[in-house]
DRENMI-298502 format. One record per residue (C-alpha): x, y, z; residue in one letter. Coordinates in steps of 0.1 Angstrom, whole numbers, m for minus. Layout:
<pt east="X" north="Y" up="Z" residu="a"/>
...
# end
This chain:
<pt east="m66" north="155" up="m15" residu="m"/>
<pt east="m65" north="180" up="14" residu="l"/>
<pt east="m99" north="169" up="27" residu="d"/>
<pt east="m83" north="145" up="54" residu="p"/>
<pt east="m59" north="173" up="65" residu="v"/>
<pt east="m88" north="197" up="69" residu="n"/>
<pt east="m110" north="171" up="87" residu="q"/>
<pt east="m83" north="163" up="112" residu="i"/>
<pt east="m76" north="200" up="118" residu="g"/>
<pt east="m113" north="206" up="124" residu="d"/>
<pt east="m114" north="176" up="149" residu="l"/>
<pt east="m84" north="189" up="168" residu="l"/>
<pt east="m99" north="224" up="170" residu="a"/>
<pt east="m132" north="209" up="183" residu="s"/>
<pt east="m112" north="193" up="211" residu="l"/>
<pt east="m96" north="227" up="220" residu="k"/>
<pt east="m62" north="219" up="206" residu="h"/>
<pt east="m42" north="244" up="186" residu="r"/>
<pt east="m33" north="230" up="153" residu="d"/>
<pt east="m12" north="243" up="124" residu="a"/>
<pt east="m8" north="226" up="90" residu="p"/>
<pt east="29" north="224" up="80" residu="i"/>
<pt east="35" north="223" up="42" residu="p"/>
<pt east="66" north="203" up="32" residu="l"/>
<pt east="92" north="211" up="6" residu="h"/>
<pt east="124" north="193" up="m2" residu="d"/>
<pt east="144" north="211" up="24" residu="d"/>
<pt east="143" north="211" up="62" residu="l"/>
<pt east="129" north="246" up="68" residu="k"/>
<pt east="97" north="230" up="81" residu="w"/>
<pt east="116" north="212" up="109" residu="l"/>
<pt east="117" north="243" up="131" residu="d"/>
<pt east="79" north="242" up="133" residu="q"/>
<pt east="79" north="205" up="140" residu="v"/>
<pt east="103" north="210" up="169" residu="r"/>
<pt east="79" north="234" up="186" residu="r"/>
<pt east="50" north="209" up="184" residu="a"/>
<pt east="37" north="186" up="212" residu="d"/>
<pt east="25" north="161" up="186" residu="l"/>
<pt east="28" north="158" up="148" residu="v"/>
<pt east="m1" north="142" up="129" residu="v"/>
<pt east="20" north="129" up="101" residu="n"/>
<pt east="0" north="128" up="68" residu="l"/>
<pt east="30" north="131" up="45" residu="c"/>
<pt east="29" north="107" up="15" residu="e"/>
<pt east="59" north="121" up="m4" residu="g"/>
<pt east="72" north="155" up="m16" residu="i"/>
<pt east="69" north="167" up="m52" residu="a"/>
<pt east="56" north="132" up="m62" residu="a"/>
<pt east="86" north="114" up="m48" residu="v"/>
<pt east="72" north="88" up="m25" residu="s"/>
<pt east="105" north="78" up="m8" residu="r"/>
<pt east="106" north="112" up="9" residu="y"/>
<pt east="77" north="99" up="30" residu="e"/>
<pt east="101" north="79" up="51" residu="s"/>
<pt east="127" north="106" up="52" residu="l"/>
<pt east="102" north="130" up="67" residu="v"/>
<pt east="92" north="105" up="93" residu="a"/>
<pt east="129" north="99" up="101" residu="g"/>
<pt east="135" north="136" up="105" residu="a"/>
<pt east="106" north="139" up="129" residu="i"/>
<pt east="118" north="109" up="149" residu="e"/>
<pt east="153" north="122" up="151" residu="l"/>
<pt east="139" north="156" up="163" residu="a"/>
<pt east="124" north="137" up="193" residu="g"/>
<pt east="89" north="148" up="186" residu="v"/>
<pt east="59" north="125" up="191" residu="a"/>
<pt east="42" north="117" up="159" residu="f"/>
<pt east="14" north="94" up="145" residu="t"/>
<pt east="17" north="68" up="117" residu="r"/>
<pt east="44" north="43" up="110" residu="a"/>
<pt east="80" north="45" up="120" residu="r"/>
<pt east="105" north="53" up="92" residu="p"/>
<pt east="122" north="19" up="92" residu="a"/>
<pt east="89" north="1" up="84" residu="g"/>
<pt east="81" north="27" up="57" residu="m"/>
<pt east="115" north="21" up="40" residu="v"/>
<pt east="110" north="m17" up="41" residu="l"/>
<pt east="75" north="m16" up="27" residu="c"/>
<pt east="84" north="8" up="m1" residu="h"/>
<pt east="107" north="m19" up="m15" residu="r"/>
<pt east="83" north="m46" up="m26" residu="k"/>
<pt east="109" north="m72" up="m34" residu="p"/>
<pt east="126" north="m67" up="0" residu="v"/>
<pt east="92" north="m70" up="18" residu="a"/>
<pt east="83" north="m100" up="m2" residu="n"/>
<pt east="115" north="m118" up="6" residu="a"/>
<pt east="111" north="m110" up="43" residu="l"/>
<pt east="75" north="m123" up="44" residu="l"/>
<pt east="85" north="m154" up="24" residu="a"/>
<pt east="113" north="m161" up="48" residu="s"/>
<pt east="87" north="m162" up="76" residu="r"/>
<pt east="68" north="m189" up="57" residu="g"/>
<pt east="40" north="m165" up="47" residu="l"/>
<pt east="21" north="m172" up="14" residu="p"/>
<pt east="36" north="m147" up="m11" residu="v"/>
<pt east="28" north="m151" up="m48" residu="p"/>
<pt east="58" north="m160" up="m70" residu="r"/>
<pt east="78" north="m129" up="m80" residu="w"/>
<pt east="110" north="m116" up="m95" residu="l"/>
<pt east="125" north="m82" up="m104" residu="v"/>
<pt east="132" north="m68" up="m139" residu="s"/>
<pt east="166" north="m78" up="m151" residu="g"/>
<pt east="162" north="m114" up="m140" residu="q"/>
<pt east="154" north="m139" up="m167" residu="r"/>
<pt east="117" north="m148" up="m166" residu="v"/>
<pt east="116" north="m186" up="m164" residu="p"/>
<pt east="95" north="m204" up="m189" residu="s"/>
<pt east="73" north="m218" up="m162" residu="d"/>
<pt east="65" north="m184" up="m146" residu="f"/>
<pt east="27" north="m184" up="m141" residu="p"/>
<pt east="4" north="m162" up="m162" residu="l"/>
<pt east="m15" north="m140" up="m158" residu="p"/>
<pt east="11" north="m118" up="m140" residu="a"/>
<pt east="9" north="m83" up="m126" residu="i"/>
<pt east="37" north="m58" up="m134" residu="i"/>
<pt east="43" north="m30" up="m109" residu="k"/>
<pt east="70" north="m5" up="m99" residu="p"/>
<pt east="93" north="m22" up="m73" residu="a"/>
<pt east="96" north="9" up="m51" residu="a"/>
<pt east="63" north="28" up="m51" residu="e"/>
<pt east="31" north="27" up="m31" residu="d"/>
<pt east="m5" north="40" up="m34" residu="a"/>
<pt east="m9" north="20" up="m67" residu="s"/>
<pt east="14" north="44" up="m86" residu="v"/>
<pt east="22" north="28" up="m120" residu="g"/>
<pt east="m7" north="3" up="m118" residu="i"/>
<pt east="m35" north="4" up="m143" residu="d"/>
<pt east="m56" north="m21" up="m164" residu="q"/>
<pt east="m25" north="m28" up="m186" residu="e"/>
<pt east="m6" north="m40" up="m155" residu="s"/>
<pt east="m20" north="m75" up="m157" residu="v"/>
<pt east="m6" north="m95" up="m187" residu="v"/>
<pt east="m16" north="m128" up="m201" residu="t"/>
<pt east="12" north="m135" up="m226" residu="s"/>
<pt east="51" north="m135" up="m226" residu="r"/>
<pt east="51" north="m108" up="m252" residu="r"/>
<pt east="27" north="m85" up="m232" residu="a"/>
<pt east="49" north="m91" up="m202" residu="l"/>
<pt east="80" north="m80" up="m219" residu="t"/>
<pt east="64" north="m50" up="m234" residu="e"/>
<pt east="49" north="m39" up="m201" residu="r"/>
<pt east="81" north="m43" up="m182" residu="v"/>
<pt east="99" north="m22" up="m209" residu="a"/>
<pt east="73" north="5" up="m207" residu="a"/>
<pt east="73" north="7" up="m169" residu="l"/>
<pt east="111" north="7" up="m167" residu="r"/>
<pt east="111" north="39" up="m188" residu="a"/>
<pt east="95" north="57" up="m158" residu="e"/>
<pt east="106" north="35" up="m129" residu="h"/>
<pt east="141" north="23" up="m124" residu="r"/>
<pt east="131" north="m12" up="m111" residu="e"/>
<pt east="100" north="m32" up="m119" residu="v"/>
<pt east="85" north="m62" up="m101" residu="m"/>
<pt east="68" north="m91" up="m119" residu="i"/>
<pt east="44" north="m112" up="m98" residu="q"/>
<pt east="20" north="m140" up="m103" residu="a"/>
<pt east="m15" north="m126" up="m104" residu="y"/>
<pt east="m39" north="m141" up="m79" residu="i"/>
<pt east="m75" north="m140" up="m91" residu="a"/>
<pt east="m100" north="m138" up="m63" residu="g"/>
<pt east="m113" north="m116" up="m35" residu="r"/>
<pt east="m94" north="m86" up="m23" residu="e"/>
<pt east="m93" north="m83" up="15" residu="l"/>
<pt east="m74" north="m63" up="40" residu="a"/>
<pt east="m67" north="m61" up="77" residu="v"/>
<pt east="m59" north="m27" up="93" residu="g"/>
<pt east="m38" north="m23" up="124" residu="f"/>
<pt east="m36" north="4" up="151" residu="i"/>
<pt east="m5" north="m5" up="170" residu="g"/>
<pt east="m10" north="m42" up="178" residu="s"/>
<pt east="m48" north="m41" up="176" residu="e"/>
<pt east="m63" north="m56" up="145" residu="a"/>
<pt east="m93" north="m39" up="129" residu="l"/>
<pt east="m122" north="m59" up="113" residu="p"/>
<pt east="m114" north="m75" up="79" residu="v"/>
<pt east="m125" north="m53" up="50" residu="s"/>
<pt east="m131" north="m62" up="13" residu="e"/>
<pt east="m131" north="m44" up="m20" residu="i"/>
<pt east="m162" north="m52" up="m40" residu="d"/>
<pt east="m154" north="m52" up="m77" residu="f"/>
<pt east="m188" north="m62" up="m89" residu="s"/>
<pt east="m195" north="m28" up="m105" residu="d"/>
<pt east="m163" north="m28" up="m125" residu="m"/>
<pt east="m168" north="m26" up="m163" residu="p"/>
<pt east="m171" north="m59" up="m182" residu="a"/>
<pt east="m137" north="m73" up="m190" residu="g"/>
<pt east="m118" north="m51" up="m165" residu="a"/>
<pt east="m93" north="m67" up="m142" residu="w"/>
<pt east="m106" north="m65" up="m105" residu="p"/>
<pt east="m75" north="m46" up="m92" residu="i"/>
<pt east="m70" north="m14" up="m72" residu="l"/>
<pt east="m53" north="6" up="m98" residu="s"/>
<pt east="m42" north="42" up="m94" residu="f"/>
<pt east="m74" north="53" up="m111" residu="s"/>
<pt east="m95" north="32" up="m87" residu="a"/>
<pt east="m78" north="48" up="m57" residu="k"/>
<pt east="m74" north="84" up="m67" residu="w"/>
<pt east="m96" north="94" up="m97" residu="e"/>
<pt east="m128" north="103" up="m77" residu="v"/>
<pt east="m159" north="96" up="m97" residu="g"/>
<pt east="m141" north="76" up="m124" residu="g"/>
<pt east="m153" north="42" up="m137" residu="i"/>
<pt east="m128" north="22" up="m117" residu="e"/>
<pt east="m132" north="44" up="m86" residu="y"/>
<pt east="m169" north="37" up="m86" residu="l"/>
<pt east="m164" north="0" up="m95" residu="g"/>
<pt east="m142" north="m8" up="m65" residu="s"/>
<pt east="m164" north="m3" up="m34" residu="r"/>
<pt east="m149" north="m9" up="1" residu="p"/>
<pt east="m170" north="m30" up="25" residu="i"/>
<pt east="m162" north="m32" up="62" residu="c"/>
<pt east="m166" north="m56" up="78" residu="p"/>
<pt east="m162" north="m80" up="49" residu="a"/>
<pt east="m190" north="m105" up="44" residu="r"/>
<pt east="m170" north="m136" up="55" residu="i"/>
<pt east="m173" north="m163" up="82" residu="t"/>
<pt east="m158" north="m158" up="116" residu="k"/>
<pt east="m134" north="m186" up="110" residu="a"/>
<pt east="m121" north="m171" up="78" residu="l"/>
<pt east="m118" north="m136" up="94" residu="a"/>
<pt east="m98" north="m151" up="122" residu="e"/>
<pt east="m75" north="m170" up="98" residu="g"/>
<pt east="m69" north="m139" up="76" residu="l"/>
<pt east="m62" north="m118" up="107" residu="t"/>
<pt east="m37" north="m143" up="120" residu="a"/>
<pt east="m18" north="m142" up="87" residu="i"/>
<pt east="m20" north="m104" up="85" residu="a"/>
<pt east="m7" north="m101" up="121" residu="r"/>
<pt east="23" north="m122" up="112" residu="e"/>
<pt east="30" north="m100" up="82" residu="a"/>
<pt east="25" north="m68" up="103" residu="w"/>
<pt east="50" north="m81" up="129" residu="q"/>
<pt east="75" north="m92" up="103" residu="a"/>
<pt east="79" north="m57" up="88" residu="v"/>
<pt east="80" north="m41" up="122" residu="g"/>
<pt east="45" north="m26" up="119" residu="g"/>
<pt east="39" north="3" up="142" residu="s"/>
<pt east="16" north="33" up="145" residu="g"/>
<pt east="m11" north="23" up="120" residu="y"/>
<pt east="m11" north="5" up="86" residu="g"/>
<pt east="m28" north="m22" up="65" residu="r"/>
<pt east="m20" north="m57" up="53" residu="v"/>
<pt east="m36" north="m65" up="19" residu="d"/>
<pt east="m45" north="m101" up="10" residu="l"/>
<pt east="m61" north="m120" up="m19" residu="r"/>
<pt east="m82" north="m151" up="m14" residu="l"/>
<pt east="m80" north="m174" up="m44" residu="d"/>
<pt east="m106" north="m197" up="m59" residu="a"/>
<pt east="m95" north="m225" up="m36" residu="a"/>
<pt east="m99" north="m204" up="m5" residu="g"/>
<pt east="m62" north="m199" up="0" residu="r"/>
<pt east="m50" north="m165" up="13" residu="p"/>
<pt east="m20" north="m148" up="m2" residu="w"/>
# end
């Protein structure tokens, strides 16, 4: 997992900059080093497997008045809370699949399949092949199992279709990318699970191949980018980030 850190360090050194990696712990001793920096390349994604520390680290750097890369802390906090982000996007008229949080009664007409995920995590933590459920019983069991590890769980209608994304650097949109699931094992759900993202060489990792640019028409790319830009602006997107979308069988983006 340190490969990106080392690669960026090598790049900075090749450009004649002095760089120093700063390991983080759940204290603020590292902040003295940060204050002496001209620029912090912020690669923190949490401390001791606690992802919410990611935004606290960015906040500490920001309060120290040091220039840093990546998103601002306010956007991180918002996007770590999936129900809050969903509510905000829906209030802007953006197409968000139907959802609710654990503790709410699941209406009898709630669509299945559904996908169950932690409400306050990122990087696909808590998501695996059992996350997609096709029955009320499986939904109840999955929510209970996930709540044993995560305080709050989100239930969302599962959108079958193509997985696409639009990256942003500041206000500049990058080409639309796609995850090709055609090499996934037979019967597997085409989702970016924790295994698909992080278990290098595993079946799901190899079966979820990124393609950029996506093989789509110019018109579709423009439409997806427009929706992604609205979402990016709605959450106060800054630095760099990515908006994920699904394209259903009817060609509707979500």
